[in-house]
N, C-alpha and C positions, 0 to 999 in steps of 0.2 A: 493560411490561404483558404483552407476548406471551411474553417469557422467563419471567416468573412463572407465566403460565398453562401454558406447556409443562412447567415444573418440577412444578406441581401435578398435571397430568394424568399425567406420568410416575411420580410418587411414589404417588398415590392410586389412579389407574385401572389402570395397568400394573404396579404394585407394584415399581417399580425402587428398590432401596435407596439412600439418600443417605448414603454412608459418610463423605464429606468435608465441607468447610466450604461452606455455601451462600453465605456472604459472599464467599468466594474466587471462586466461580462468577460472582457478580454483578460482581466486579471485572474478571474476564476478559471478561465479556459487554460491559461498558462500553468496555473497550479495543478489543474487536473491532468494536463499533458505531462508535467513533471512526474506526477504520481504514476501515470500509466507507463512511462518510460522506465521508471524505477522498478515497478512491478514486473514488467517484461524482462528487464535485465536480471532481476532476482530469479525469476522462473528459469531463464536461460542458463544462469550460472549454476542452478541446482540440478539441472537436467543432464543426464548422460548422453542422450541422443537428441537429434532434432525432432524425431517423432514424439519422444517423451515431452519435450518442451511444447510442441504444438498441441498435444493432448491436454496438458495441464493448462495452457492458455485458453483453449477452447472450453474446457470445463469451468474455469473461472469466469469467462465471458458469458456463457449461457446462464450461470447462476446470477451474475451481476445484472444482466438484462431482465431476467424473470422476476427478481426480487427488488428491482429499482423503483417500482411505482410508475413506470412508464405506461404499462398496460392495465394495471389494477392498483387500486389504492392500497398503500402499505398498512393503513389502519385496519383494513378488513382481512389481513393475513393472520394466520395462527400466531400465537405468542412466540413460539420458538423461531419462526421466520422473522418476526420483528427484531428479536435479539440478534439473529444472524445478520440482519440488514444493517446493523450498526457499523460493520466493517465493509460496507458496500460503497465504494467511491461514486458509482454512477447515481446512487440515490441522492447524494448531496448536490451533484452538479445539475441534476434534473430539478431539484427543489430551487436551486439558484436561478436556473433559466426561467422557470415559471414565475417565481416571485419578482425577480428583477424586471423581466421583460413585460409581464402582464400586470403586475401590481405596483411597479415602481419602487420596490424595496431598496434600501440603502445598505451600505456596508455594515452599519450597526445592526440592522435587521438580520443580516446574513453572517454575523460573527460566529455562531455555532457551526455553521457549514464550513466556514473558512478554517476554524480550528481543527475540525475533523479531517479535512483534506490535507491541511499542512502537517498534522501529526502522522497521518498515513504515509504521506510523501517522505517525511523525515525518517520514519521507520524503514521503509523500503530502501531508501538511498543510504542510510547509515549502516544497515545490516548487509549491504551488498559487498563491502570489502571482507566481511566475515566468511563469505562462502566462495571466495576466489581461491586460486590454487596456493597462494602463499600468504595466508592471513597472519601468520605469526610475525612476519616482517613488518606488517602494518601496525599491529598492536603491541609489538615488543615482547611477545610471549615466545617461549621456547616450546614448540610443539613436539619435540622429541622426548621430553621428560613426561612422566605420568601426570604430573600436575604442572600447570604453566608457571606457577610461582613457587619457588622452593624455600625461600626464607623471608617471608613477609607476613603481615597480618591478613593478607588476602586468602590464606589457607582456611580461615574461619568461615568462608563462604560455603554455601551448600553446593558442593561440586556435583553431586548426583542430581540435584534439581536442574542444573544447567543441561545435563545430558537428557533428562526427561523432557525439557523444553524443546529440544531439537529432535526428539525421537519421531514425531510424525513426519518430519521432513526426510529422515533416514528411511523410514518405512516406504514412503512414496517414491523417493528419488534414489534409493539404493545406497551403497556404501562408497560412492565416489569420493566423498569427503569424510574421512574417518575421524576427524578431530572436531566434530561439532561441539562436543562437550567442552573441549579445551577452548574453542573459539568463544562460545557463550560465556564461559568462565572468565576469560580475559576481558571481554567487553564489560561484564558486570563489575569485575574488579576495578577496571579503569574508571567506570562511572562512579563507583562508590568512593574510591580512594582519590 
């Protein structure tokens, strides 16, 4: 509803020409909404308190807006900021809005933005069960044992690497979920096997 209202205000009140497909814009808006919901749920699941979730969401939102290219060109940013901007979903939806609405770009022109948004949405939504209270039931791993798999080829995986992958989340969000290493290990083992 808000997206439709924004489009109508832009087209009729501000006289912004709609050169591209409105249906394509709705498709990208749906994908972006899916990504935002997944990211919000992931932050909420990782947080111990509502205050912690609000702080993390505000921190992400401010970074996303400042690095998105809405106010300043991303090409003029320092190189480290351009690399950080690769995981900024707002950057891709702003590029889509500019290119589709003003230049008349098609889906083939926006394929890179689609793949980036789809990949980020998939990562957020697929890792969401891993941070819930009972992830071992979902992935079929026994979280009570020191290693999730006791008699399979999955023990050859780098178990400490999975722990180090989740370490930034543990530092920021505390020890609410003590089995991050087990969860990442289970996900990796299921994807490989």
